[in-house]
Structures are given as C-alpha cells and as structure tokens.
C-alpha positions as CSV (number, residue, x, y, z in Angstrom):
1,M,7.0,5.5,-10.0
2,H,8.6,1.9,-8.4
3,L,9.3,0.0,-11.8
4,S,11.3,-2.5,-9.4
5,A,8.5,-3.1,-7.7
6,I,6.9,-4.6,-11.1
7,L,9.5,-6.2,-12.0
8,S,9.6,-8.0,-8.2
9,A,5.9,-8.7,-7.3
10,P,5.3,-12.3,-7.7
11,L,3.0,-11.6,-9.8
12,E,0.4,-14.8,-11.2
13,F,-2.6,-14.8,-13.6
14,V,-5.5,-16.4,-12.0
15,G,-8.0,-16.3,-15.2
16,I,-10.2,-14.0,-17.6
17,H,-13.5,-13.6,-17.0
18,S,-16.2,-11.5,-19.7
19,Q,-19.8,-10.7,-19.1
20,R,-22.5,-8.8,-21.3
21,L,-25.8,-7.0,-19.4
22,N,-29.0,-4.9,-20.1
23,A,-29.6,-1.5,-20.3
24,H,-31.2,-1.6,-16.2
25,D,-29.1,-5.0,-15.3
26,Q,-27.5,-4.3,-12.4
27,H,-24.6,-6.9,-10.8
28,T,-22.6,-7.6,-7.7
29,I,-18.4,-8.0,-8.7
30,Q,-16.3,-9.7,-6.0
31,S,-12.2,-10.0,-6.1
32,G,-12.1,-12.9,-4.0
33,N,-8.3,-12.9,-2.8
34,H,-7.1,-11.5,-6.4
35,L,-6.8,-8.6,-7.8
36,A,-8.7,-7.6,-10.6
37,I,-8.5,-5.2,-13.4
38,L,-12.2,-4.9,-15.2
39,Y,-11.9,-3.5,-18.3
40,I,-14.9,-1.3,-19.9
41,T,-15.1,-2.5,-24.2
42,K,-19.0,-1.2,-24.4
43,G,-22.2,1.1,-22.9
44,N,-21.8,3.3,-19.6
45,A,-23.0,2.3,-16.6
46,S,-22.6,3.2,-12.5
47,Y,-20.4,1.6,-9.9
48,T,-22.0,1.4,-6.2
49,L,-19.1,0.9,-3.1
50,D,-20.1,1.9,0.4
51,N,-23.3,3.2,-0.9
52,L,-21.2,6.2,-3.3
53,S,-22.0,5.3,-7.0
54,S,-19.5,6.8,-9.3
55,P,-20.0,7.0,-13.7
56,V,-17.4,4.5,-15.6
57,K,-18.3,4.3,-19.7
58,K,-16.1,2.1,-22.3
59,Y,-12.4,2.1,-22.1
60,S,-12.4,2.5,-18.1
61,C,-10.1,0.4,-16.5
62,I,-11.9,-0.3,-12.6
63,L,-8.8,-1.3,-10.3
64,M,-10.0,-3.5,-7.3
65,N,-7.8,-4.8,-4.7
66,N,-8.0,-7.8,-2.6
67,N,-11.6,-8.7,-0.9
68,A,-13.1,-5.6,-2.9
69,T,-17.1,-5.5,-3.9
70,I,-18.9,-3.3,-6.0
71,N,-22.3,-2.9,-7.0
72,L,-22.4,-2.1,-10.9
73,H,-25.5,-0.9,-12.9
74,A,-25.5,-0.7,-16.6
75,L,-27.1,2.9,-18.0
76,S,-26.9,0.4,-21.2
77,T,-26.3,-2.4,-23.3
78,L,-22.7,-3.2,-21.3
79,E,-20.0,-5.3,-22.0
80,Y,-16.6,-5.8,-19.5
81,T,-13.8,-8.3,-19.3
82,M,-12.0,-9.1,-15.7
83,F,-8.7,-9.9,-15.1
84,T,-7.3,-11.5,-12.0
85,F,-4.2,-11.7,-11.0
86,T,-2.1,-12.7,-7.6
87,G,0.9,-10.9,-5.6
88,A,0.0,-7.2,-6.0
89,G,-2.6,-4.1,-4.9
90,F,-2.6,-1.2,-5.8
91,T,-2.3,2.1,-3.8
92,A,-2.4,6.0,-4.7
93,T,0.4,8.3,-5.5
94,T,-1.9,10.9,-3.9
95,Q,-1.1,11.7,0.2
96,D,-4.0,10.0,0.8
97,E,-2.4,7.5,3.3
98,S,-5.3,4.5,3.3
99,Q,-5.3,2.1,0.1
100,Q,-8.7,2.0,-1.3
101,P,-10.7,-1.0,-2.1
102,V,-10.9,0.2,-5.9
103,Y,-9.4,2.9,-8.3
104,V,-10.9,4.2,-11.9
105,V,-8.8,4.9,-14.6
106,S,-9.2,5.7,-17.9
107,D,-7.9,4.6,-20.8
108,Q,-7.9,7.1,-23.4
109,L,-5.2,5.9,-25.7
110,R,-6.4,2.1,-25.6
111,I,-2.8,1.4,-25.0
112,I,-3.8,-1.1,-22.1
113,K,-6.6,-2.2,-24.0
114,H,-4.3,-3.2,-26.8
115,Y,-2.2,-5.4,-24.1
116,L,-5.3,-6.9,-22.4
117,N,-6.1,-7.9,-25.9
118,L,-3.1,-9.9,-26.2
119,I,-3.9,-11.6,-22.9
120,V,-7.3,-12.9,-23.9
121,K,-6.0,-13.7,-27.6
122,E,-2.5,-16.0,-25.6
123,N,-4.8,-17.3,-23.1
124,E,-6.0,-19.2,-26.0
125,T,-3.0,-20.9,-27.4
126,P,-2.0,-24.4,-26.0
127,F,1.7,-23.5,-25.7
128,S,3.5,-24.4,-22.6
129,V,5.3,-21.1,-21.5
130,K,1.6,-19.4,-22.3
131,D,2.1,-18.8,-17.8
132,F,4.8,-17.2,-18.6
133,I,3.7,-14.8,-21.4
134,L,0.6,-13.7,-19.8
135,T,2.5,-12.6,-16.7
136,Q,4.8,-10.3,-18.9
137,L,2.0,-8.9,-20.5
138,L,0.8,-7.9,-17.1
139,R,3.0,-6.7,-16.3
140,C,2.9,-4.6,-19.3
141,V,-0.4,-3.7,-18.1
142,L,0.7,-2.6,-14.6
143,T,3.7,-0.3,-15.7
144,H,1.9,1.8,-18.2
145,L,-0.8,2.6,-15.3
146,M,2.1,3.1,-13.3
147,G,3.7,5.7,-16.1
148,Y,1.0,7.0,-16.8
149,H,-1.8,7.1,-13.6
150,T,-2.0,8.2,-10.1
151,V,-1.8,4.6,-8.8
152,T,1.1,2.8,-7.9
153,L,1.7,-1.0,-7.5
154,V,2.9,-2.6,-3.9
155,K,3.2,-6.0,-3.4
156,T,0.9,-7.8,-0.4
157,T,1.4,-11.1,-0.3
158,A,1.4,-11.5,3.6
159,S,5.5,-12.9,3.7
160,H,6.4,-9.7,1.6
161,K,4.5,-7.7,4.4
162,Q,6.5,-9.2,6.9
163,E,9.2,-9.2,6.1
164,D,9.2,-5.8,4.7
165,I,7.6,-4.3,8.6
166,E,11.0,-6.4,10.2
167,I,13.5,-4.8,8.5
168,L,11.8,-1.3,8.8
169,K,11.9,-2.0,12.5
170,K,15.2,-2.9,12.6
171,Y,16.5,-0.1,10.8
172,I,14.8,2.0,13.3
173,R,16.2,0.1,16.2
174,Q,19.7,0.8,14.3
175,H,19.5,3.9,13.3
176,Y,17.0,5.9,16.0
177,M,19.4,8.1,17.1
178,R,19.8,10.7,13.8
179,K,17.1,12.1,11.6
180,I,14.7,9.2,9.7
181,T,12.5,9.9,6.7
182,L,9.4,8.7,5.4
183,E,11.0,8.8,1.8
184,E,13.9,7.2,3.5
185,L,12.0,4.3,5.2
186,A,10.5,4.0,1.7
187,T,13.5,3.5,-0.6
188,L,14.8,0.9,1.4
189,V,11.6,-1.2,1.0
190,D,10.3,0.1,-2.5
191,I,7.2,0.8,-1.2
192,N,5.2,4.4,-1.7
193,K,5.0,6.1,1.7
194,Y,1.7,6.1,2.1
195,Y,1.2,2.5,1.9
196,L,4.1,2.3,4.3
197,I,2.3,4.1,6.3
198,R,-0.9,1.9,6.5
199,L,0.9,-1.2,6.1
200,F,3.6,0.0,8.9
201,K,0.5,0.8,11.5
202,Q,-1.8,-2.2,10.8
203,H,1.2,-4.3,11.7
204,T,2.7,-2.7,14.5
205,H,-0.2,-0.4,15.7
206,F,2.2,2.6,15.4
207,S,3.2,4.9,12.4
208,P,6.8,4.7,11.4
209,I,7.2,7.9,12.9
210,D,5.4,7.0,16.1
211,Y,7.8,4.0,16.6
212,L,11.3,6.0,16.1
213,I,9.7,8.6,18.5
214,H,9.0,5.1,20.5
215,I,12.2,3.3,20.5
216,R,14.2,6.6,21.8
217,L,11.6,6.7,24.7
218,E,12.6,3.5,25.2
219,E,16.4,4.4,24.9
220,A,16.3,7.8,27.3
221,E,14.3,5.4,30.3
222,R,17.3,3.0,30.1
223,M,19.2,6.1,30.3
224,L,17.6,7.6,32.9
225,L,17.4,4.8,35.3
226,H,20.8,3.0,34.0
227,S,23.5,6.2,33.8
228,D,24.9,9.6,35.5
229,L,23.8,11.5,32.2
230,P,22.2,15.4,32.0
231,I,18.9,14.9,31.0
232,T,20.1,18.0,27.8
233,Q,22.9,15.2,27.0
234,I,20.5,12.1,27.0
235,S,17.8,14.4,24.9
236,S,20.9,14.2,22.5
237,A,22.3,11.0,22.2
238,V,18.2,9.0,21.2
239,G,17.3,11.8,18.9
240,F,15.9,14.7,20.4
241,K,16.7,17.8,18.8
242,S,15.4,20.1,21.5
243,P,15.6,19.1,25.4
244,S,12.2,21.0,25.3
245,Y,10.5,18.4,23.0
246,F,11.6,16.0,24.6
247,T,10.7,16.7,28.3
248,K,6.9,17.5,26.9
249,T,7.0,14.3,24.8
250,F,8.4,12.0,27.9
251,K,5.8,13.1,29.9
252,E,2.8,12.5,27.7
253,Q,4.3,9.2,27.1
254,N,5.3,8.7,31.4
255,D,2.9,11.1,33.2
256,C,6.2,12.4,34.2
257,T,9.1,14.2,33.6
258,P,12.5,12.7,32.8
259,S,13.6,13.8,36.0
260,E,10.2,12.6,37.7
261,Y,10.9,9.7,36.5
262,R,15.0,9.2,37.5
263,Q,13.6,9.3,40.7
264,R,10.6,7.6,41.1
265,F,12.6,4.6,39.6
266,A,15.9,5.0,40.0
267,F,16.3,3.2,43.1
268,A,14.4,0.5,42.6
269,N,16.3,-1.0,39.3
C-alpha cells in the first residue's frame, strides 16, 4: 500500500449525489472527469460495463475512474450515494498491467459506510473549514480501501503524470549501464509497478524495460561508430550481461549485427 500516494495526491472533493431506483429501473452513470465512489445503501442490482454484467448488492462500493460509464439495472428497490472527487485514480494491486475503468469492493465491516456518512453530514454544515474536513475524511476512505482491498491509489493529474515519466526517463538514461528493476522504478516515483507500465507506455510508447534497452542500444551505436572498443566490451559497458544477447537484440533493432553496423556506418561518420 502506497500511503504516501494518499497523502500527496492533490485530492479535491467535488460533490455528493443520492439516487433511488425502483425495481427493474435502469440508469446510466458517468464519472466524467472525476473519480467516483458509488455506494449501494439499499437493494440489489447489476451493472453493465463493455457488454459484461456483474452483480452488486447492499454495502457494495463501485469505484469508477475518470471517464467511466456503467449501466445500472435495479433488481429490487435500489438506493445509492455517489461521491465524486479529482486528483487521483484507482488501479489494481494484482499483476494486471492495465488500469480498469471500474472496480467493485464489498464493505462487509461497514467502515467505508461510516466515513461516507460523516462526509454526507459534514457536507451539510456551513463551516468555513468544511472543504478541508471533507478531503481528510475522503483520505480515510481511500486509506481503508487500499489497506483492506486489492486496489491502490495513483496520482492522475497530467502534470504529475508527465513529471513522473520525466523522472523515470532521466533515471534510466543515467543508470542504463546497470540492472534496473520495475520495483526500483516504482519506488522512485511511488506508484504501483503495474500502473507504472501502463503510464510509461502511454507517454513513451515503450514499456520501462523496452525503454531501457532502447537507451542501451543507442549508446552502443554511438560507441560502435566513435570508438575502437571490442564488441564484447561495448556489450558489457551498456549493461548487457551476455554478448550473444546483445548481438541478438541489436540485430532485431537494426537488421544487422554490431560488427556489420560498424563496418557499414563507421566511415560515414
């Protein structure tokens, strides 16, 4: 659980909306540009996402990321309250690299319900510090979700995303000659490693490891053209453990071996 992600996320409470549906009613719910926590307070329902239906019942929490849309079908009289905010996003703590639009968790101990009820009551007060209190209560909800369920919180504002990617790219360029792990990179920017893969691909079209290999091969090309070092030494210098793996990877990238690359382009430089 990345507790610091909760503490550092620029959360901003947006609003609360309650809804009652009769049995067999259907309702489309959109999160828009917000993150939404939809809490079922009464009844049973199913929700449809990408043509797949899943059941939800009383004390279920539907977590909706930005721009998510679900169709809710009430199986009995249904009541829910939807809490929206910005500055964060949910991703799974499993080995699924992609961030899903929707997650469902069960609040069997009613702890989430307790905090959400406090948010409802606090939202009705005229106090000048209301927004601060609402945000802190929201952090309590998120802390519980991350501590007891298979979801984690990630920063989602564009500036934070780009900043994290630039930090990772710079770090890889500075340390490409040694082993770099996903866990190391995830710790560097304090986000889940599986979300890191998705985010990095989104911004660079490379996975972090593919980007590392790309940087290594770029440096190898430079050394092949501007030095007389043996290929085995260049392979080791740019971080490849095996000369044979270096040659194989280099050929896949350049359609020629390192020796052929040197012979073909050295004189042109």
